[in-house]
N, C-alpha and C positions, 0 to 999 in steps of 0.2 A: 945370520942361515941363509944356507946358497940353497936355489931352487932352480932341479934339475926337470927336466921333462924327457920320460922315455918318446925315444924314436919310434915308431911302431913302422916304416917300410924304407925303402930308399927315391929318391926321384932323378929320377932323368927327361933329360932334353932333347929336342930332335930341332932337324929344322934342316937348310942348305949346305951350312959347315961338316953334318951330321949324313950328309947323301938325301937327307928324305925333302922330300917337296912342301912339305905342310912345316911350320911351326906346332908343339904338343909339349907339355908337359905333364910325364905321368907319373905316378906314385907306385912302383911295384914291392916285391919284395925284391928282386934278385934281377939285372940286366936282358934277361932272357923274357922275365915274364913282360918287363916293358917294354920290348920289342912286338911279341905276341900281340898286348894290348893295341899297341900303334898301327898295328897288322889289318886287325879286326875291328877298329872304331873307328881309326883315321884315313887311312889309304892300304891299299893291299900294295906299294912297293916292295920290288923285291931288293934285298942287300943293301940294307937302312943301317945306319947306326946311332949308334946315340952317345951323348955325353952326362955322366953320372955329374950330381950338382952338391952341394953340399945341403943340407935342412935349410941353414940361415937363407943363404943365395934363392934358394927352389921358394920359400918363404916370400922372399922381398919381389922375385918377380911375380907372386898370384896377388901379395897384397896391395901393391902396383900398378896391377894390369884394371883395365875398364871389362867388367861383366855387361853381358849387352842391356839388357834392362837398368843396368844404371840404380840398382839398389840393394846389392847385398852389403850387411853390416859388418862388424868385423867378426863376429861370430859367425857366420853364415861363411864366410871366407874361410876362417880356420874349421870349420867343417866340413867345405867341400877338399883342402890341402888336408887334410887326415884321410880323407878317404881313401883308398887306394885305386885307381883307376886315371883318367886324362883329368886331370887338374886344370890344365890350360885349351882351350881347342884352339884350330886356327877359323883366323875369321873371315875364310873363304867360304867352310865350312858353315858358317852359322849363317849367315848373311844372306 
C-alpha cells in the first residue's frame, strides 16, 4: 500500500539570497501570501523575494531546526509545519 499525504500549502524561504535581511520559512497558499506574511510578521522590508521549496525540503529544515525552548517533540513540529504562516523565525527577532 502506498501512503500519500495531501499537501495543504506551499513553502517559501526568505533570506539574504532573496533580498531579505532575515531568514524565515513560511507556509502559504501562494508566493504573494508568503511575501505579505513576511512583511507583516517578520520585517517591513520593501522589494523582497522568496524561493519556493518542496515540502520535503521544507520539512527537513523544520525537523532539523532548534526551537527556542528546545522541547518540541516530532508531533508538535509537524503541527507547526502544517500551519500556514511563519514556520521558522529569524533568531535575531526571537532572542
